[in-house]
C-alpha positions, -999 to +999 in steps of 0.1 A: +178+119+567+171+129+603+161+164+613+179+161+646+213+146+648+232+131+677+263+150+687+286+122+674+268+117+640+281+128+606+260+127+574+265+131+537+228+135+527+232+137+489+252+105+490+227+088+513+253+083+539+246+086+576+273+077+601+264+072+637+287+075+667+318+087+649+342+091+678+368+118+685+388+096+708+389+061+724+401+048+758+429+024+766+433+013+802+413+044+812+434+068+792+417+089+765+435+088+731+425+114+704+420+099+670+434+131+656+468+123+670+466+086+661+459+095+625+486+121+623+510+096+638+499+069+613+504+093+584+539+101+596+548+064+598+534+056+564+553+085+550+586+072+564+579+038+550+574+053+516+606+073+518+624+041+529+611+022+498+619+051+474+654+054+489+661+017+483+647+019+447+670+048+439+701+033+454+702+056+485+707+045+521+672+043+537+687+048+571+692+084+560+654+090+559+648+073+593+674+096+608+660+126+590+625+117+603+638+114+638+646+151+638+622+164+612+589+150+625+590+164+660+604+197+649+578+200+621+550+194+646+564+222+667+567+244+636+531+236+626+519+245+660+539+278+662+526+288+628+490+282+638+494+300+672+511+330+656+480+336+634+455+327+660+471+344+690+439+362+701+424+327+708+454+319+731+462+353+746+439+348+777+452+313+784+487+309+770+491+274+785+465+262+760+491+266+733+504+232+744+470+215+740+469+201+705+446+172+711+417+192+695+437+203+664+456+235+657+484+224+634+491+245+603+505+224+575+526+252+560+543+257+593+553+220+592+564+221+556+586+252+562+602+236+592+607+203+573+625+222+545+648+239+570+656+206+586+664+189+553+687+218+543+706+217+576+707+179+576+721+178+541+748+203+550+758+185+582+758+150+565+772+163+532+741+150+513+723+165+483+694+185+497+675+184+465+677+146+462+666+143+498+636+166+491+626+147+460+626+114+478+607+128+508+581+150+490+556+122+483+559+111+519+547+146+530+516+141+509+510+107+524+511+122+559+488+151+548+463+127+533+460+105+563+462+135+587+432+151+571+411+122+583+419+136+618+401+168+607+371+146+599+370+130+633+376+165+649+347+180+629+369+208+616+384+222+583+351+226+566+339+252+542+308+274+536+273+261+530+267+239+500+241+215+487+265+198+463+269+160+459+296+158+487+278+182+511+283+172+548+261+177+578+275+182+613+256+188+646+261+224+657+272+213+692+300+192+676+318+221+660+335+253+671+311+282+671+337+305+655+338+282+624+301+287+617+298+316+593+268+339+589+261+322+555+261+287+571+238+300+599+214+315+573+210+282+556+201+262+588+167+247+585+143+256+613+137+226+635+171+210+629+203+211+648+229+207+621+249+227+596+255+216+560+289+225+546+317+218+521+339+190+534+371+208+524+393+183+543+379+157+519+385+179+488+421+183+499+426+146+505+414+139+469+436+166+455+466+154+474+460+118+461+461+132+426+493+151+432+508+120+449+501+098+419+516+124+397+548+127+418+552+089+420+549+086+382+572+115+374+597+104+400+610+079+374+612+106+347+623+137+365+646+160+344+666+175+373+672+172+410+646+192+429+619+188+403+597+165+425+600+190+454+589+218+431+560+199+418+549+191+453+551+228+464+534+240+433+507+213+431+498+215+467+500+253+467+475+255+437+450+232+454+453+250+487+448+284+471+414+274+458+403+254+488+413+280+513+389+304+497+358+284+509+371+274+543+356+291+574+386+287+597+411+307+577+442+320+594+444+357+586+474+380+583+472+402+614+455+435+607+440+423+574+413+400+560+439+382+538+441+344+544+478+336+549+476+300+536+458+312+504+485+337+497+513+312+506+497+286+483+495+310+453+530+323+460+545+288+461+527+278+430+540+308+410+575+304+424+575+266+416+562+273+381+588+300+375+616+278+388+605+248+367+604+269+335+637+285+343+656+253+349+641+235+319+648+264+295+684+266+309+690+229+303+676+232+268+699+263+261+729+244+274+720+214+253+716+235+222+750+252+229 
C-alpha cells in the first residue's frame, strides 16, 4: 500500500483493496451533482418500490404508499436536517445560512425516522387507515433507504470510527475528511511520513447490520403475530446496532452540556422499549388465548 494517498483515494489495506479517484460528485452540463444526494435519492426510490410490492402482496392499495412517500420523504429530510442542526448548532451559529447546505452531509437518521412516524400517524388518521399496518409495510423500506444512503457517507468520507487495524480497516487521506472528525487516538496512530488516517468504516458496519435486520423483517413479515410487530422489530433491531456502533464513531452528536451521544441513548431506549412492547403484547395475547 502507498505511504502517500491522493485526496480522492480510499483504501482497505487488510483486504488488499486500493480505490483510486473515488468521486464526491460528478458534472452534468456544467452542474455539479453530489453523489451523496444521488445515493440518498436512489435509496428513497428503492424503498418506495419495495413498499409498493409489499402492499400488493398483502392486498393493500400501493397508491397509499406513493401518496405517503410524497409527504413523508421531503418532511423526513427536513426532520433529519433539523435534528442534526439542533445537536451541532455551534457549527452553524456563525453562519446560519449554511444550515441549508446539505450537499456535504448533515442528516441525522433518527430525526428522519421520528418525522416519518409522525407523518404515518397523521396520514393514517386523515385517511382512516391502520397506522400499525402502514408502519409494518413501510419499515423494511426505511432500511433499504438507510442501506443505500450509507454509501453516500462513503463517498463523503464521513461516519467513520476510531483507529483500528482490523480486517475491514479503512484508510482516508487527512485532507479528504473533516478535521473535527479526527480524534486524538486516530492522530496518535498516524504513521510518520504518511498522509492518511486508518479507521473503523462504521458506515459499512451499519450497512451490514441493516442488511441482516432487513432480511429478518422480510422473513418475519409473513409470520408476524400482531399489527405493529414489524415496526417494533425495526426500531429495536436498528436501535441495538446503533447503540454499539455509535460508541466507536468520532462524529457523535452530543446532548448539549454533556458528553452523552444522543443517538446512542436513543438507540438503547428504542431497543428496550421495543423489547418491552413485544413481550407485553405477546404475553397479553397468550393470556387472552388461555382465558
